DSSP file (Angstrom, degrees, kcal/mol; ACC not computed):
  #  RESIDUE AA STRUCTURE BP1 BP2  ACC     N-H-->O    O-->H-N    N-H-->O    O-->H-N    TCO  KAPPA ALPHA  PHI   PSI    X-CA   Y-CA   Z-CA
    1    1 A M              0   0    0      0, 0.0     2,-0.1     0, 0.0     0, 0.0   0.000 360.0 360.0 360.0 133.1    0.0    0.0    0.0
    2    2 A T     >  -     0   0    0      1,-0.1     4,-2.2     4,-0.0     5,-0.2  -0.385 360.0-113.5 -82.6 163.3    1.4    3.4   -0.9
    3    3 A K  H  > S+     0   0    0      1,-0.2     4,-2.4     2,-0.2     5,-0.2   0.871 116.6  53.4 -62.6 -37.9    1.5    6.4    1.3
    4    4 A E  H  > S+     0   0    0      2,-0.2     4,-2.4     1,-0.2    -1,-0.2   0.924 109.2  47.2 -65.4 -45.1   -1.0    8.2   -0.8
    5    5 A L  H  > S+     0   0    0      1,-0.2     4,-2.5     2,-0.2    -1,-0.2   0.904 112.1  50.8 -63.5 -41.1   -3.5    5.4   -0.7
    6    6 A F  H  X S+     0   0    0     -4,-2.2     4,-2.4     1,-0.2    -2,-0.2   0.910 110.4  49.4 -61.7 -42.6   -3.1    5.1    3.1
    7    7 A A  H  X S+     0   0    0     -4,-2.4     4,-2.4     2,-0.2    -2,-0.2   0.894 111.0  49.6 -64.4 -40.5   -3.6    8.9    3.5
    8    8 A I  H  X S+     0   0    0     -4,-2.4     4,-2.4     2,-0.2    -2,-0.2   0.913 111.4  49.0 -64.9 -42.9   -6.8    8.7    1.3
    9    9 A L  H  X S+     0   0    0     -4,-2.5     4,-2.2     2,-0.2    -2,-0.2   0.903 111.7  49.0 -63.9 -41.2   -8.2    5.8    3.4
   10   10 A C  H  X S+     0   0    0     -4,-2.4     4,-2.4     2,-0.2    -2,-0.2   0.918 111.7  48.8 -64.5 -43.0   -7.4    7.7    6.6
   11   11 A A  H  X S+     0   0    0     -4,-2.4     4,-2.4     1,-0.2    -2,-0.2   0.896 111.1  50.4 -63.6 -39.8   -9.1   10.8    5.3
   12   12 A A  H  X S+     0   0    0     -4,-2.4     4,-2.3     2,-0.2    -1,-0.2   0.897 110.1  50.5 -65.0 -39.8  -12.2    8.8    4.2
   13   13 A L  H  X S+     0   0    0     -4,-2.2     4,-2.3     2,-0.2    -2,-0.2   0.919 111.0  48.1 -64.4 -43.6  -12.3    7.1    7.7
   14   14 A V  H  X S+     0   0    0     -4,-2.4     4,-2.4     1,-0.2    -2,-0.2   0.921 111.7  50.2 -62.6 -44.0  -12.2   10.5    9.4
   15   15 A A  H  X S+     0   0    0     -4,-2.4     4,-2.4     1,-0.2    -1,-0.2   0.892 110.1  50.8 -61.7 -39.7  -14.9   11.9    7.1
   16   16 A L  H  X S+     0   0    0     -4,-2.3     4,-2.4     2,-0.2    -2,-0.2   0.913 109.6  49.6 -64.2 -43.4  -17.1    8.8    7.8
   17   17 A V  H  X S+     0   0    0     -4,-2.3     4,-2.2     2,-0.2    -2,-0.2   0.915 111.5  49.1 -62.4 -42.8  -16.7    9.3   11.6
   18   18 A V  H  X S+     0   0    0     -4,-2.4     4,-2.5     1,-0.2    -2,-0.2   0.919 111.2  49.7 -62.9 -44.1  -17.7   13.0   11.3
   19   19 A L  H  X S+     0   0    0     -4,-2.4     4,-2.4     1,-0.2    -2,-0.2   0.896 111.0  49.3 -62.7 -40.2  -20.7   12.1    9.2
   20   20 A L  H  X S+     0   0    0     -4,-2.4     4,-2.1     2,-0.2    -1,-0.2   0.885 110.7  50.5 -66.3 -38.2  -21.9    9.5   11.7
   21   21 A A  H  X S+     0   0    0     -4,-2.2     4,-2.2     2,-0.2    -2,-0.2   0.927 111.6  47.4 -65.2 -44.2  -21.4   12.0   14.5
   22   22 A V  H  X S+     0   0    0     -4,-2.5     4,-2.5     1,-0.2     5,-0.2   0.919 111.5  51.2 -62.8 -43.4  -23.5   14.6   12.7
   23   23 A A  H  X S+     0   0    0     -4,-2.4     4,-2.1     1,-0.2    -1,-0.2   0.881 109.6  51.2 -61.6 -37.9  -26.2   12.0   11.9
   24   24 A G  H  X S+     0   0    0     -4,-2.1     4,-2.2     2,-0.2    -2,-0.2   0.911 110.2  48.0 -65.2 -43.0  -26.3   11.0   15.6
   25   25 A V  H  X S+     0   0    0     -4,-2.2     4,-2.3     2,-0.2    -2,-0.2   0.922 112.6  48.7 -64.0 -43.9  -26.7   14.6   16.8
   26   26 A L  H  X S+     0   0    0     -4,-2.5     4,-2.0     1,-0.2    -1,-0.2   0.885 110.9  50.7 -64.6 -37.7  -29.5   15.2   14.2
   27   27 A A  H  X S+     0   0    0     -4,-2.1     4,-2.1     2,-0.2    -1,-0.2   0.900 109.5  50.7 -65.7 -40.4  -31.2   12.0   15.3
   28   28 A R  H  X S+     0   0    0     -4,-2.2     4,-1.3     1,-0.2    -2,-0.2   0.908 108.4  52.4 -64.3 -40.9  -31.1   13.0   18.9
   29   29 A R  H  < S+     0   0    0     -4,-2.3     3,-0.4     1,-0.2    -1,-0.2   0.911 108.8  50.1 -60.6 -41.6  -32.5   16.4   18.1
   30   30 A R  H >< S+     0   0    0     -4,-2.0     3,-1.3     1,-0.2    -1,-0.2   0.907 109.7  50.8 -63.3 -40.2  -35.4   14.7   16.3
   31   31 A R  H 3< S+     0   0    0     -4,-2.1     3,-0.4     1,-0.3    -1,-0.2   0.736 111.1  49.9 -69.6 -21.0  -36.1   12.5   19.3
   32   32 A Q  T >< S+     0   0    0     -4,-1.3     3,-1.4    -3,-0.4    -1,-0.3   0.134  73.5 109.3-105.3  19.7  -36.1   15.5   21.6
   33   33 A R  T <  S+     0   0    0     -3,-1.3    -1,-0.2     1,-0.3    -2,-0.1   0.766  71.3  64.1 -64.7 -24.5  -38.6   17.6   19.6
   34   34 A D  T 3  S+     0   0    0     -3,-0.4     2,-0.6    -4,-0.2    -1,-0.3   0.568  80.7  96.7 -77.5  -7.1  -41.2   17.1   22.3
   35   35 A I  S <  S-     0   0    0     -3,-1.4    95,-0.2    95,-0.2    35,-0.1  -0.743  70.2-143.2 -88.2 121.0  -39.1   19.0   24.8
   36   36 A E        -     0   0    0     93,-3.6    95,-0.1    -2,-0.6     3,-0.1  -0.404  26.9 -94.2 -78.3 155.5  -40.2   22.7   25.1
   37   37 A P        -     0   0    0      0, 0.0    -1,-0.1     0, 0.0    33,-0.1  -0.431  49.4-102.6 -64.4 144.1  -37.7   25.5   25.6
   38   38 A P        -     0   0    0      0, 0.0    60,-0.1     0, 0.0    57,-0.1  -0.312  40.5-100.5 -64.2 153.0  -37.3   26.4   29.3
   39   39 A Q  B     -A   97   0A   0     58,-0.9    58,-1.6     1,-0.1     3,-0.1  -0.459  41.3-112.2 -70.8 147.4  -39.0   29.5   30.5
   40   40 A P        -     0   0    0      0, 0.0    56,-0.1     0, 0.0    -1,-0.1  -0.286  42.6 -80.2 -75.3 166.9  -36.8   32.6   30.8
   41   41 A W        -     0   0    0      1,-0.1     2,-0.2    48,-0.0    56,-0.1  -0.202  42.6-152.0 -61.5 155.8  -36.0   34.2   34.1
   42   42 A T        -     0   0    0     -3,-0.1    -1,-0.1     2,-0.1    46,-0.0  -0.704  29.7-105.4-118.3 176.2  -38.4   36.5   35.8
   43   43 A D        +     0   0    0     -2,-0.2    -2,-0.0     2,-0.1     2,-0.0  -0.006  64.9 149.3 -92.0  30.4  -37.8   39.4   38.2
   44   44 A A        -     0   0    0      1,-0.1    -2,-0.1    39,-0.0    -3,-0.0  -0.312  53.3-116.9 -65.0 146.4  -38.9   37.3   41.2
   45   45 A M        -     0   0    0      2,-0.0    -1,-0.1     1,-0.0     2,-0.1  -0.768  33.4-134.9 -86.1 111.6  -37.3   38.1   44.5
   46   46 A P        -     0   0    0      0, 0.0    37,-0.3     0, 0.0     3,-0.1  -0.367  15.3-160.8 -70.6 144.6  -35.4   35.0   45.6
   47   47 A T  S    S+     0   0    0     35,-3.0     2,-0.3     1,-0.3    36,-0.2   0.641  83.8  19.9 -91.2 -19.2  -35.7   33.7   49.2
   48   48 A L  E     -B   82   0A   0     34,-1.7    34,-3.2     2,-0.0     2,-0.4  -0.968  61.3-173.1-152.3 133.3  -32.5   31.7   48.8
   49   49 A V  E     +B   81   0A   0     -2,-0.3     2,-0.3    32,-0.2    32,-0.2  -0.996  16.1 170.9-127.6 125.8  -29.6   31.9   46.3
   50   50 A V  E     -B   80   0A   0     30,-2.4    30,-3.3    -2,-0.4     2,-0.3  -0.951  33.5-116.5-132.9 152.5  -26.9   29.1   46.3
   51   51 A D  E     +B   79   0A   0     -2,-0.3    89,-2.3    89,-0.3     2,-0.3  -0.668  46.4 159.5 -83.5 144.0  -23.9   28.2   44.1
   52   52 A A  E     -BC  78 139A   0     26,-2.8    26,-2.7    -2,-0.3     2,-0.5  -0.931  42.0-109.0-152.8 172.8  -24.2   24.8   42.5
   53   53 A L  E     -BC  77 138A   0     85,-2.5    85,-2.3    -2,-0.3     2,-0.7  -0.974  26.1-139.6-109.9 124.0  -23.1   22.6   39.7
   54   54 A Y  E     +BC  76 137A   0     22,-3.4    22,-1.7    -2,-0.5    83,-0.2  -0.764  26.9 177.3 -79.3 117.8  -25.6   21.9   37.0
   55   55 A V  E     -     0   0A   0     81,-2.4     2,-0.3    -2,-0.7    -1,-0.2   0.929  47.1 -49.4 -92.4 -54.5  -25.0   18.2   36.3
   56   56 A A  E     - C   0 136A   0     80,-1.1    80,-3.4    18,-0.1     2,-0.5  -0.971  30.5-130.7-173.0 158.5  -27.6   17.3   33.7
   57   57 A T  E     + C   0 135A   0     15,-0.6    10,-3.6    10,-0.3     2,-0.3  -0.999  38.3 172.9-118.1 127.3  -31.2   17.2   32.5
   58   58 A T  E     -DC  66 134A   0     76,-2.6    76,-2.8    -2,-0.5     8,-0.2  -0.815  41.6 -81.2-126.7 165.5  -32.3   13.8   31.5
   59   59 A R  E >   - C   0 133A   0      6,-1.9     3,-2.1     3,-0.5    74,-0.3  -0.437  65.9 -88.6 -61.9 142.8  -35.6   12.2   30.4
   60   60 A A  T 3  S+     0   0    0     72,-2.3    -1,-0.1     1,-0.3    72,-0.1  -0.321 111.8   7.1 -58.2 129.9  -37.6   11.3   33.5
   61   61 A G  T 3  S+     0   0    0     -3,-0.1     2,-0.4     1,-0.1    -1,-0.3   0.384 113.3  87.3  80.5  -4.5  -36.7    7.9   34.8
   62   62 A D    X   +     0   0    0     -3,-2.1     3,-1.8     3,-0.1    -3,-0.5  -0.769  48.9 178.9-128.8  87.2  -33.9    7.4   32.3
   63   63 A R  T 3  S+     0   0    0     -2,-0.4    50,-1.4     1,-0.3    -1,-0.1   0.522  80.5  59.4 -69.1  -4.7  -30.7    8.9   33.8
   64   64 A Y  T 3  S+     0   0    0      1,-0.1     2,-1.2    48,-0.1    -1,-0.3   0.566  85.1  82.6 -95.8 -10.9  -28.7    7.8   30.7
   65   65 A D    <   -     0   0    0     -3,-1.8    -6,-1.9    -6,-0.2    -1,-0.1  -0.685  69.3-163.7-100.1  83.1  -30.8    9.9   28.2
   66   66 A R  B     -D   58   0A   0     -2,-1.2     2,-0.6    -8,-0.2    -8,-0.3  -0.385  16.5-128.3 -67.4 139.2  -29.3   13.4   28.5
   67   67 A V        +     0   0    0    -10,-3.6   -10,-0.3     5,-0.2    -1,-0.1  -0.814  30.8 171.2 -90.6 120.9  -31.4   16.2   27.1
   68   68 A F    > > +     0   0    0     -2,-0.6     3,-1.0   -40,-0.1     5,-0.6   0.568  40.7 114.9-100.8 -14.4  -29.3   18.4   24.6
   69   69 A A  G > 5S+     0   0    0      1,-0.2     3,-1.2     2,-0.2    -2,-0.0  -0.237  80.3   8.0 -61.1 143.5  -32.3   20.4   23.4
   70   70 A H  G 3 5S-     0   0    0      1,-0.3    -1,-0.2     2,-0.1    -3,-0.0   0.761 130.6 -59.4  61.0  32.0  -32.3   24.2   24.1
   71   71 A G  G < 5S+     0   0    0     -3,-1.0     3,-0.4     1,-0.1    -1,-0.3   0.679 105.3 119.9  77.7  17.6  -28.8   24.4   25.6
   72   72 A L  T < 5 +     0   0    0     -3,-1.2   -15,-0.6    -4,-0.3    -5,-0.2   0.284  46.1  93.1 -95.2  11.3  -29.4   21.9   28.4
   73   73 A G  S   <S+     0   0    0     -5,-0.6     2,-0.4   -17,-0.1    -1,-0.2   0.666  72.3  58.7 -84.6 -18.0  -26.7   19.5   27.3
   74   74 A F  S    S-     0   0    0     -3,-0.4    18,-0.2    -6,-0.1   -18,-0.1  -0.917  71.5-128.4-125.5 139.9  -23.6   20.4   29.2
   75   75 A R        +     0   0    0     -2,-0.4     2,-0.3   -20,-0.2   -20,-0.2  -0.343  41.4 133.0 -79.6 161.6  -22.8   20.7   32.8
   76   76 A G  E     -B   54   0A   0    -22,-1.7   -22,-3.4    14,-0.1     2,-0.1  -0.973  55.0 -51.9 176.0 178.0  -21.2   23.7   34.5
   77   77 A R  E     +B   53   0A   0     -2,-0.3     2,-0.3   -24,-0.2   -24,-0.2  -0.397  56.4 168.2 -70.6 149.1  -21.4   26.1   37.4
   78   78 A T  E     -B   52   0A   0    -26,-2.7   -26,-2.8    -2,-0.1     2,-0.5  -0.964  34.6-124.5-151.6 165.9  -24.7   27.8   38.1
   79   79 A R  E     -B   51   0A   0     -2,-0.3     2,-0.6   -28,-0.2    11,-0.4  -0.983  23.7-149.0-113.6 131.2  -26.4   29.9   40.7
   80   80 A V  E     -B   50   0A   0    -30,-3.3   -30,-2.4    -2,-0.5     2,-0.6  -0.901  11.3-168.9-103.7 120.4  -29.7   28.5   41.9
   81   81 A A  E     -BE  49  88A   0      7,-2.8     7,-2.5    -2,-0.6     2,-0.5  -0.947   4.4-165.3-113.3 116.1  -32.3   31.2   42.9
   82   82 A I  E     +BE  48  87A   0    -34,-3.2   -35,-3.0    -2,-0.6   -34,-1.7  -0.877  13.3 168.1-105.9 128.6  -35.3   29.8   44.7
   83   83 A D  E >   - E   0  86A   0      3,-2.8     3,-1.5    -2,-0.5   -39,-0.0  -0.810  52.1 -92.6-128.9 172.5  -38.4   32.0   45.2
   84   84 A P  T 3  S+     0   0    0      0, 0.0     3,-0.1     0, 0.0    -2,-0.0   0.721 123.8  44.6 -61.1 -20.3  -42.0   31.1   46.3
   85   85 A D  T 3  S-     0   0    0      1,-0.2    15,-2.6    15,-0.1    16,-0.3   0.383 124.9 -51.1-107.2   4.0  -43.1   30.5   42.7
   86   86 A G  E <   -EF  83  99A   0     -3,-1.5    -3,-2.8    13,-0.3     2,-0.3  -0.991  57.6 -76.7 160.0-165.4  -40.2   28.5   41.3
   87   87 A V  E     -EF  82  98A   0     11,-2.0    11,-3.2    -2,-0.3     2,-0.4  -0.981  29.4-159.4-134.6 144.7  -36.5   28.1   40.8
   88   88 A Q  E     +EF  81  97A   0     -7,-2.5    -7,-2.8    -2,-0.3     2,-0.3  -0.958  18.4 157.1-126.1 143.2  -34.1   29.8   38.4
   89   89 A L  E     - F   0  96A   0      7,-2.4     7,-3.3    -2,-0.4     2,-0.5  -0.970  38.2-117.3-154.3 167.2  -30.7   28.7   37.2
   90   90 A V  E     - F   0  95A   0    -11,-0.4     2,-0.5    -2,-0.3     5,-0.2  -0.963  27.5-174.6-111.2 122.2  -28.3   29.1   34.3
   91   91 A A  E >  S- F   0  94A   0      3,-3.0     3,-1.4    -2,-0.5   -18,-0.1  -0.963  74.5 -22.3-119.6 114.2  -27.5   25.9   32.4
   92   92 A D  T 3  S-     0   0    0     -2,-0.5    -1,-0.2     1,-0.3     3,-0.1   0.925 128.1 -50.6  52.1  48.9  -24.8   26.2   29.7
   93   93 A R  T 3  S+     0   0    0      1,-0.2     2,-0.5    -3,-0.1    -1,-0.3   0.641 114.8 124.3  63.5  17.0  -25.4   30.0   29.5
   94   94 A T  E <   - F   0  91A   0     -3,-1.4    -3,-3.0   -23,-0.3     2,-0.4  -0.934  61.9-131.9-107.6 123.6  -29.1   29.3   29.1
   95   95 A E  E     - F   0  90A   0     -2,-0.5     2,-0.4    -5,-0.2    -5,-0.2  -0.604  28.4-168.9 -74.8 129.2  -31.4   31.0   31.6
   96   96 A V  E     - F   0  89A   0     -7,-3.3    -7,-2.4    -2,-0.4     2,-0.5  -0.977  13.0-172.7-125.4 129.4  -33.9   28.4   33.0
   97   97 A R  E     -AF  39  88A   0    -58,-1.6   -58,-0.9    -2,-0.4    -9,-0.2  -0.990   4.2-167.1-119.0 127.5  -37.0   29.0   35.1
   98   98 A I  E     - F   0  87A   0    -11,-3.2   -11,-2.0    -2,-0.5     5,-0.1  -0.919  18.3-143.4-112.5 103.3  -38.8   26.1   36.5
   99   99 A P  E >>  - F   0  86A   0      0, 0.0     3,-1.7     0, 0.0     4,-0.5  -0.353  18.2-120.9 -65.6 146.3  -42.2   27.2   37.8
  100  100 A A  G >4 S+     0   0    0    -15,-2.6     3,-1.2     1,-0.3    55,-0.5   0.835 110.4  62.0 -57.3 -34.9  -43.4   25.5   41.0
  101  101 A E  G 34 S+     0   0    0    -16,-0.3    -1,-0.3     1,-0.3   -15,-0.1   0.691 102.8  51.6 -69.3 -15.0  -46.6   24.2   39.3
  102  102 A R  G <4 S+     0   0    0     -3,-1.7    26,-0.7    26,-0.0     2,-0.5   0.545  86.1 100.6 -93.9  -8.4  -44.4   22.2   36.9
  103  103 A I  E <<  +G  127   0A   0     -3,-1.2    52,-0.6    -4,-0.5    24,-0.3  -0.680  43.9 178.7 -83.2 122.4  -42.3   20.5   39.6
  104  104 A R  E     -     0   0A   0     22,-3.1     2,-0.3    -2,-0.5    23,-0.2   0.843  64.2 -19.4 -88.2 -40.5  -43.5   17.0   40.3
  105  105 A S  E     -G  126   0A   0     21,-1.4    21,-2.6     2,-0.0     2,-0.4  -0.988  46.2-141.9-162.1 162.2  -40.9   16.1   43.0
  106  106 A V  E     +G  125   0A   0     -2,-0.3     2,-0.2    19,-0.2    19,-0.2  -0.980  36.3 159.7-132.3 119.3  -37.6   16.9   44.5
  107  107 A E  E     -G  124   0A   0     17,-2.3    17,-3.0    -2,-0.4     2,-0.3  -0.767  37.8-107.4-132.1 173.6  -35.4   14.0   45.6
  108  108 A R  E     -G  123   0A   0     -2,-0.2     2,-0.3    15,-0.2    15,-0.2  -0.789  35.2-177.5-102.2 151.6  -31.8   13.1   46.4
  109  109 A A  E     -G  122   0A   0     13,-2.1    13,-2.2    -2,-0.3    12,-0.2  -0.952  29.3-152.2-144.7 163.6  -29.7   10.9   44.0
  110  110 A T  S    S+     0   0    0     -2,-0.3     7,-2.9     1,-0.3     2,-0.3   0.624  77.9  16.6-108.0 -23.3  -26.3    9.4   43.9
  111  111 A W  E     +I  116   0B   0      5,-0.2     2,-0.3    11,-0.1    -1,-0.3  -0.984  47.1 166.4-150.6 158.1  -25.8    9.2   40.1
  112  112 A T  E >   -I  115   0B   0      3,-2.2     3,-2.3    -2,-0.3   -48,-0.1  -0.871  65.1 -33.9-152.2-176.3  -26.8   10.4   36.7
  113  113 A I  T 3  S-     0   0    0    -50,-1.4   -49,-0.1    -2,-0.3     3,-0.0  -0.194 128.0 -12.4 -51.4 127.7  -25.2   10.1   33.3
  114  114 A D  T 3  S+     0   0    0      1,-0.1     2,-0.3    -3,-0.0    -1,-0.3   0.644 119.8  90.9  52.5  26.3  -21.4   10.4   33.6
  115  115 A R  E <   +I  112   0B   0     -3,-2.3    -3,-2.2     2,-0.0     2,-0.4  -0.943  43.9 174.5-149.6 127.2  -21.5   11.5   37.3
  116  116 A V  E     +I  111   0B   0     -2,-0.3    -5,-0.2    -5,-0.2     2,-0.2  -0.998  11.3 169.3-129.8 135.0  -21.4    9.6   40.6
  117  117 A V        -     0   0    0     -7,-2.9     3,-0.1    -2,-0.4     5,-0.1  -0.701  45.2 -61.1-130.8-177.7  -21.3   11.3   44.0
  118  118 A E  S >  S-     0   0    0     -2,-0.2     3,-2.3     1,-0.2     4,-0.2  -0.258  80.9 -66.8 -63.1 158.2  -21.7   10.2   47.6
  119  119 A P  T 3  S+     0   0    0      0, 0.0    -1,-0.2     0, 0.0    -9,-0.1  -0.226 123.6   2.1 -52.4 125.4  -25.1    8.8   48.6
  120  120 A G  T 3  S+     0   0    0     -3,-0.1   -10,-0.2     1,-0.1    -2,-0.1   0.652  90.5 131.8  73.8  16.8  -27.7   11.6   48.3
  121  121 A G    <   +     0   0    0     -3,-2.3     2,-0.3   -12,-0.2    18,-0.2   0.555  57.8  61.7 -81.0  -7.8  -25.1   14.1   47.1
  122  122 A M  E    S-G  109   0A   0    -13,-2.2   -13,-2.1    -4,-0.2     2,-0.5  -0.886  71.7-140.3-117.1 150.2  -27.3   15.3   44.2
  123  123 A I  E     -GH 108 137A   0     14,-3.1    14,-2.9    -2,-0.3     2,-0.6  -0.941  16.2-158.4-107.3 129.9  -30.7   17.0   44.1
  124  124 A V  E     -GH 107 136A   0    -17,-3.0   -17,-2.3    -2,-0.5     2,-0.7  -0.941   3.1-162.5-113.1 119.3  -33.0   15.9   41.4
  125  125 A I  E     -GH 106 135A   0     10,-3.0    10,-2.7    -2,-0.6     2,-0.6  -0.895   8.9-157.3 -99.8 111.2  -35.9   18.2   40.4
  126  126 A S  E     +GH 105 134A   0    -21,-2.6   -22,-3.1    -2,-0.7   -21,-1.4  -0.801  34.1 139.5 -89.9 122.0  -38.5   16.3   38.4
  127  127 A H  E     -GH 103 133A   0      6,-2.5     6,-2.9    -2,-0.6     2,-0.5  -0.832  47.5 -93.3-150.9-176.1  -40.5   18.6   36.3
  128  128 A S  E     + H   0 132A   0    -26,-0.7     4,-0.2    -2,-0.2   -26,-0.0  -0.931  26.4 168.1-117.7 131.6  -42.1   19.2   32.9
  129  129 A L  S    S-     0   0    0      2,-2.9   -93,-3.6    -2,-0.5     2,-0.8  -0.447  90.9 -66.0-124.4  54.7  -40.7   20.8   29.8
  130  130 A G  S    S+     0   0    0    -95,-0.2     2,-0.3     3,-0.0   -95,-0.2  -0.280 138.1  49.8  84.3 -48.2  -43.6   19.5   27.6
  131  131 A A  S    S-     0   0    0     -2,-0.8    -2,-2.9   -95,-0.1     2,-0.4  -0.832 107.2 -94.6-111.3 156.3  -42.1   16.1   28.3
  132  132 A D  E     + H   0 128A   0     -2,-0.3   -72,-2.3    -4,-0.2     2,-0.3  -0.590  53.9 171.0 -75.5 128.7  -41.2   14.9   31.8
  133  133 A V  E     -CH  59 127A   0     -6,-2.9    -6,-2.5    -2,-0.4     2,-0.4  -0.888  29.6-136.0-134.2 163.0  -37.5   15.5   32.7
  134  134 A D  E     -CH  58 126A   0    -76,-2.8   -76,-2.6    -2,-0.3     2,-0.6  -0.992  13.7-158.9-121.2 125.6  -35.2   15.3   35.7
  135  135 A T  E     -CH  57 125A   0    -10,-2.7   -10,-3.0    -2,-0.4     2,-0.5  -0.927  10.9-154.2-106.5 122.7  -32.7   18.2   36.3
  136  136 A C  E     +CH  56 124A   0    -80,-3.4   -81,-2.4    -2,-0.6   -80,-1.1  -0.836  15.3 177.9-103.3 129.5  -29.8   17.2   38.5
  137  137 A L  E     -CH  54 123A   0    -14,-2.9   -14,-3.1    -2,-0.5     2,-0.5  -0.936  20.6-153.9-126.7 149.1  -27.9   19.7   40.6
  138  138 A R  E     -C   53   0A   0    -85,-2.3   -85,-2.5    -2,-0.3     2,-0.2  -0.949  21.4-143.1-123.3 108.9  -25.0   19.4   43.1
  139  139 A I  E     -C   52   0A   0     -2,-0.5     2,-0.6   -87,-0.2   -87,-0.3  -0.490  16.5-123.6 -72.7 136.6  -25.1   22.2   45.6
  140  140 A I  S    S-     0   0    0    -89,-2.3   -89,-0.3    -2,-0.2     2,-0.2  -0.725  79.6  -7.0 -82.8 121.5  -21.7   23.6   46.6
  141  141 A G  S    S+     0   0    0     -2,-0.6     2,-0.3   -91,-0.1    -2,-0.1  -0.607 126.5   0.9  92.4-156.2  -21.4   23.3   50.4
  142  142 A D        -     0   0    0     -2,-0.2     4,-0.3     1,-0.1     3,-0.2  -0.526  59.2-173.0 -71.2 126.0  -24.2   22.2   52.7
  143  143 A D     >  +     0   0    0     -2,-0.3     4,-2.8     1,-0.1     5,-0.2   0.375  55.9  98.9-103.6   4.9  -27.3   21.5   50.6
  144  144 A R  H  > S+     0   0    0      1,-0.2     4,-2.6     2,-0.2     5,-0.2   0.919  85.2  46.5 -61.4 -45.4  -29.9   21.0   53.4
  145  145 A E  H  > S+     0   0    0      1,-0.2     4,-2.3     2,-0.2    -1,-0.2   0.914 115.6  46.0 -64.7 -42.5  -31.4   24.5   53.2
  146  146 A A  H  > S+     0   0    0     -4,-0.3     4,-2.6     2,-0.2     5,-0.2   0.913 112.5  50.9 -66.1 -42.0  -31.6   24.4   49.4
  147  147 A F  H  X S+     0   0    0     -4,-2.8     4,-2.6     1,-0.2    -2,-0.2   0.930 111.9  46.9 -61.6 -45.4  -33.1   20.9   49.4
  148  148 A D  H  X S+     0   0    0     -4,-2.6     4,-1.7    -5,-0.2    -1,-0.2   0.903 112.8  49.5 -63.6 -40.7  -35.8   21.9   52.0
  149  149 A A  H  < S+     0   0    0     -4,-2.3     4,-0.5     2,-0.2    -2,-0.2   0.902 112.9  47.0 -65.7 -40.3  -36.6   25.1   50.0
  150  150 A L  H >X S+     0   0    0     -4,-2.6     3,-1.3     1,-0.2     4,-0.5   0.904 110.0  52.5 -67.3 -40.9  -36.9   23.1   46.8
  151  151 A R  H >< S+     0   0    0     -4,-2.6     3,-1.1     1,-0.3    -1,-0.2   0.841 101.9  61.7 -62.9 -31.6  -39.1   20.5   48.5
  152  152 A G  T 3< S+     0   0    0     -4,-1.7    -1,-0.3     1,-0.2    -2,-0.2   0.697  95.2  62.2 -66.9 -18.7  -41.3   23.3   49.7
  153  153 A L  T <4 S+     0   0    0     -3,-1.3     2,-0.5    -4,-0.5    -1,-0.2   0.696  76.9 104.3 -79.1 -19.1  -42.0   24.2   46.0
  154  154 A V    <<  -     0   0    0     -3,-1.1     2,-0.4    -4,-0.5   -50,-0.1  -0.499  66.4-145.7 -69.5 119.0  -43.7   20.8   45.3
  155  155 A R        -     0   0    0    -52,-0.6     2,-0.5   -55,-0.5    -2,-0.1  -0.689  12.2-124.5 -86.3 133.1  -47.4   21.4   45.2
  156  156 A T        -     0   0    0     -2,-0.4     2,-0.6     1,-0.0    -1,-0.0  -0.661  26.8-147.8 -76.5 128.2  -49.6   18.6   46.5
  157  157 A R        -     0   0    0     -2,-0.5     2,-0.5     2,-0.0    -1,-0.0  -0.855   9.1-162.2-102.7 124.7  -52.0   17.7   43.8
  158  158 A T        -     0   0    0     -2,-0.6     2,-0.5     2,-0.0    -2,-0.0  -0.906  10.2-148.4-104.6 131.9  -55.4   16.6   44.8
  159  159 A Q        -     0   0    0     -2,-0.5     2,-0.6     2,-0.0    -2,-0.0  -0.863   6.1-162.0-102.8 129.4  -57.3   14.8   42.1
  160  160 A S        +     0   0    0     -2,-0.5    -2,-0.0     1,-0.1     0, 0.0  -0.937  11.8 177.1-110.3 113.8  -61.0   15.1   42.0
  161  161 A T        -     0   0    0     -2,-0.6    -1,-0.1     2,-0.2     3,-0.1   0.605  42.4-125.0 -91.5 -11.7  -62.6   12.3   40.0
  162  162 A G  S    S+     0   0    0      1,-0.3     2,-0.4     0, 0.0    -2,-0.1   0.470  72.1 121.7  82.4   0.2  -66.2   13.5   40.7
  163  163 A E        -     0   0    0      1,-0.0    -1,-0.3     0, 0.0    -2,-0.2  -0.795  55.7-136.5 -99.1 139.7  -67.1   10.0   42.0
  164  164 A G        -     0   0    0     -2,-0.4     2,-0.3    -3,-0.1    -1,-0.0  -0.351  22.0-106.4 -84.1 170.0  -68.3    9.5   45.5
  165  165 A T        -     0   0    0     -2,-0.1     2,-0.4     2,-0.0    -1,-0.1  -0.687  27.0-137.2 -95.6 152.9  -67.3    6.8   47.9
  166  166 A T              0   0    0     -2,-0.3     0, 0.0     1,-0.1     0, 0.0  -0.833 360.0 360.0-107.8 148.4  -69.5    4.0   48.7
  167  167 A S              0   0    0     -2,-0.4    -1,-0.1     0, 0.0    -2,-0.0   0.424 360.0 360.0-113.9 360.0  -69.9    2.6   52.2
């Protein structure tokens, strides 16, 4: 095999890998079309502001399926601002507001895609962006106050079916 042929084969292999990567990204975008853009920040007065690490937003119940739509794909430092009507944060330079009425639960976790911490070291906010998603945060320092404030945002939902009880 000549050097020229080897160089052409290597270039073709690199081009194939790039094309497959682009096809994968486009396929992921198509699969995440049901995810709505996060709401922008509001001028709400926060009751608590803490520094944190934005770890990931994943599909609810699938900690391996990272959401890349709308700038939510990459982890980084953030400030979490909690107010009586929701929580605000910056994820990959994207302002995110999670209104309290969209929050289903706030729990602790030990892992999500490509991140493992001590037991209960992450806070997971389960909420809706058109589709059900989980946003994982790691509070810098003691997280008890932030966890309690976030849990306070979860609204208890009472379902009224209109049916009476029988005795």
